[in-house]
N, C-alpha and C positions, 0 to 999 in steps of 0.2 A: 699529307706528304709535301715536303718542300720541293719546289721546282728545281731540278738540277741545273737548268740554265741560269737562273738567278743566283744559285749558289756559286757556280763558276764565275759569273760576272764579278761578284763581290770578292771572290778569291784572287782573281787577277788584279782587281782594283787595289786590294790590300798589299799585294807584292810590289806593285808599281809605286804605291805611296810609301811603303817602307824604303824602297831604293832612294827616292828623292829626299825623304826626311832624314835618312842617315847621312846623305851628302850635305844637307843643310847643317846638321849638327857638326859635322867635320869642318865645314867652312867657318862656322862661328867659334870653333874651339881654338882659333889662333891666339897667340900671346899678345899680339898688337893688332888692333883694329885699324884698317886702312881703307882708302877709296877702292883699292882692288878687291878687298874682302867684301865691301858693300856691293860692288858690281857682281861678284860671283854669287852672293846671297840672292840678289835681285834676279839674276840669271836663272838660278835654280828654282826660285819661287815661281817665275814665269813658266819654266818647263814643267813644274808640278801642277799649276792651276790652269793656265790658259787652255791646254787641250781638253780639260774637264768641262769647259764651256760647251763642248760639242759632243762629249760622251760621258755619261754618268749612269751607273747601274740603275735600271728601271725608270729613268727619266729622259735623258737626252740620248739620241741614237744616231747622230751624224758621224758615222765611223770613219768616213773618207777623210774629213777635215781633221778629226782627231789624229789619225795616222800621219797626216802631212805635218801638223804642228809638232807632234811627238818627234818626228824625224828631224825637223828644223831646229827646235829648241833643245831637246834632249841630245840629239846627235851632235849638234855644234858644241855643246858643253863638254861632251865626251872627247871630242877632238881637241878642245882647248885644254882640258885637264891632262891629256897625254903629252901635248906639245910643251906645256910648262911643268917641268919635273918638280918645281918647288911648291906647287899647289897642294894644299893639305887635303882637300876633298877630291881625292882620286876617284874617277868614275870608270866603270865598265858599261857596256851597252847590251848586257844579256837580258836583264829583266825588262827593259824597254822594248827589246826585240821580241821578247815573249809576248808582251802586251799587244804590239803591232800585229804579230802573227795571229793572235786570238781575234783581233777585230778586223782583219783583212776582208775586203769584199772584191768583187770582180773589177770594180772601178779603181781600186788601189793596189792591184797586183804589181804594178810597176815599182812599188817601193821595195820589193824583195831584192832585186839586184843592187839597189841603193844601200841596203844594209850590208851587203858583201863588199861594197866599194868603200865604205867609210874608213877602214884601216889603211887603205892605199892612199888616202888624202894626206896622212901624215908620215907615210913611209919614207919619203925623201928627207924630210926634216929630222927624223930620228935615225935615219940610215938603217932602217929595218931591211932585212932580207925579204925577197919575195915569198919565201916559205913562212916567215913570221907573220907578214901581212895576210897571207892566204889563210893561215891558222886562225887569226883573229876574226877574219871575215867568215870563215867556216863556223866558228862558234856562234856568231851572230845569227847566221842562217839556221843553225841547229836549233837554237832557242825560238827562232821565228816559226819553224816547222812544228816544234812542240806546241807552241801556241795555236797554230792551225789545227793540229790534231785534237787538242783540248776543245776547240770550238766545234769541230765536227762531232765529237763524242757528246758534248753538252746538247747540241741541237738534235742529235739522234735520240737522246733520252727524252728531251722535251717533246719531240714529235711523237714518241712512243706513249708518253703520258697523255698527250692530247688525243691520240687514237684510242687509248683505253677509256678515257672520259667520254669520248664520242660513242664508243660501243656500248658503254653503260647507259648513256642517254637514249640510244636507239633501242636498247633492250627494254627500258622503261616504257618508251613510246610504243614499242611492239606489244608489250604486255597489255598496255591500256587499249590499243587498237584491237587486239584479239578479244579482250573482254567485251568491248562494244560490239564487235561482229557477232560473238556468241549470243549476246543479249538480243541483238536485232534479229538473228536467225530464229531464236526461240519465240520471239514475239510474232514473227511472220508465220511460223509453223502453227502456233496456237491460234492465230487468226484464221488460217486455212482450215484447221480442224474444226473450229467452232462453226464456220460456214458449212463445212461438209456435214457435220452433225445436223445442222438445221435443214439442209437440202435433202439429206438421205433418210435419217431416222425420223425426222418430222413427217416427211411424206409417207413413210411406212406406217406410222401410227394413224395418220389420216386414212390411209387405205384400209387398215384394220378396223377402224371405226365404221367405215362405209360397209365393209363386208359383214360386220356384226349386225348393222342395221338391216341389211338384206336378209340375213339369217333369221332375224326376229320376225320379219314380215313373212317369211316362207315356212316357219315352224308350224307343223300340224299336230304332231304327237306331244302329249303333255304340254300343252301350250302354256299353261300357267307357270309350271316349274321352270320350263326352258326359257320362257320369257324373263322370269325372275333372275335366273342364272346369267343370261345374256346381258340383261340390264346391268347386273353387278360387274360383269366383265367389261362392258362398255365403260362404266364408271372408272374402273381400274385403268383401262387403256387411256382414258382422258386424263386421269391423275398422272400416269407415267408421261404423257405428252406435256402436261404442265411442268412436271419436274425437269424433263429434258429442256424445256424452254427456259426454265429458271437457271439451269446450269449454263446453258449457252449465253444467257444474259449476263450472268456473273463473270464468265470468262471474258465476254466482250467488255464489260466494265473495267476489268483488270487490265486488259490490253489497251483500253482507251482511257487510261488514267490521265490526269491533268498533264498537258504539255509543259506547264511551268514546273510541276514537280519533277518530271523527267529531265528537264534541262538542269534543274538544281542538283539532281542526283548525278548527272553526267559531269557537271562542273566540279562537284565534290570529289568524284573518282579521279578526274583529270588532275586536280591539285594534289591528291594523294599520291598518284603514280608518278608524276613528273616534277613536283615541287615548284611548278611555274606560278607566278603571280597572275591571278585571273579575277576580274571583277565582272559582275553580272548585274544588268539592269532589266527588270521584268515588270510587266504591268500587274496591277492589283487584281484585275479581273480578266478572265479568258473567254474568248469566243469558242463555240463548239465547232470543230472541224473534223474532217475525215481522218481515219487512221493512216491512209496513204500520205496525206499532207503532213501529218505529225512525223511519220517515218522519214520523209524527205527532209524536213527541217532538221531533225536530229542528225541525219547523215551529213548534211551540209556543215553543221556545227562541228561534227567529228572530223571531217575532211579539212576544214579550216584550221582547227587546232593542230592536226597532224602536220599540215604544210607549214604552219607558222614556226613549229619547232624544228622540223626536219630540214626545210629549205631556208627559212628566214632566220634561224637561231634566235627567235624572239624570247624575251625575258618577261614581257608584260603583255596581257591580252585583255580585251574588254568585249563582252557580248551584250547586245541590246536587242530585245524583242518587243514589238509593239503591234497594236491593232488600230487601224483607222476604220473609217466607216465601210470602206470597200476593199481593203487590202490587209494582209499580214505582212509585216515588215521585220526583216532580220538583218543585223549588222554585226560582223565579227572583225575587230580591228586588232592589230598587233604592232609592236615596235621593232620588228625584225628588219633584216637587211632589205633595202628597196629592190624591187624587181625591175631589172633593166628592160626585159622584153616580156610583156604580158602574154604568156601562153597558158592555156588551160591544160593541165595534166589529165591523165586518164580519169582520176577520181572526180575532179571538178567537171570534166566533160560529161561524165555520166550523170552527175548531179544536175548539170545544166539542161540535159535532155529531159530529165524527170520533171524539172521545174517548168520547162516549156510545155510538156504534156499537161501540166495542170493550169496552163494559161499564164504563167508567171515569167519572171526574168531573173537572171543571175549575172552580177557584174563584179569584176575584180579590178581594183585600182591600187596604185602605189605611188607615193610622192615623197621626195626627200624634203628634209627640214629639221626643225628641232621641236618635237622629236620626229623621227621617221615614222610614217603611218602607212601600213598596207591594210586594205579593207576588202572584205567579201560581203557584198550586199545582195539581199534577196527580197523580191516582192512577189507575193502570190495573191491573186484576187480572191476575195471571199464570196463574191456573187456566184451563185450556182453551186456552192459547196454544201452538200447535205450533211448535217451532223450525223455521225455514226450512231447507229441505234434506231434511226428513224427509217422505216421502209416506205 
């Protein structure tokens, strides 16, 4: 979709250019070329080109100086063409008034009464009535207000398009965030269930085995057959206990899959959902760490990605994970807007508390430069961290 603001800029630019180019052709169409003709052509050329040094669609945006020079150069030529009735390149000041109105800012509002005053500057020399001068001034004001209205409409459409784009971006971010929350919730629930199975059913099987042992010892009638049955029952109970332990172990292994693979999966989903450029630097080997530490690292990455897009409007991110002899090191950098005041939001505050509980630290930094870099850095000590699966 083309931006309406750019379309309107070029439309106003084309109308203004047409106005001055037409006057230039009229000035050059004289039968005899003279010094006065050269002066008029130079005057019109300056009125056409000089203001464009300060405003050009999509490039230069000093609207105040454009309006001032447009008024001085174009307005003075308009007065000159009216005062000299023999001039072939007769001008009006409607399209320049339209351009000035389109580009008016709060700093250049004083130009509006000047547009209405222009006809009165030659009223006495042409012996115009007050009604005629007022009519010409009103025409200039009318086209100026049309330009202002066009500017308001164009800016309103541009803001609407930006808002729609922002809503779409936030929807993508929300979809990604919801998917991550759901995944994290499922992992936590599965971890809780596996521990509960181990703590409840495991103990139940052990109690069953102990009870059967006692029954075997106390069995008096048909001791041989009862003992044989109870032995088989005990073997079956032991097999069920082994099966249950295998299931819990498999569930634990799935929950505790490689942190590197989980980060790669998270990065791939992030790229897919947001379309943001993301580079990842991961170590070749991974240290064994607890499930809680892995979850904390993944949530810090998720929160950093979310903040970089939502608040920093970042277009590029870089994630780096490493292991020293004593620490796990995480860094997430982005090129978003620099943070004027380094405040931890709710998400980062929660993550900071979780990192502190693990004996680590979380730091947020932002610096201006080329390029701008905002970084979330996390360090968690590996000393004392028991690999999951070891009791």
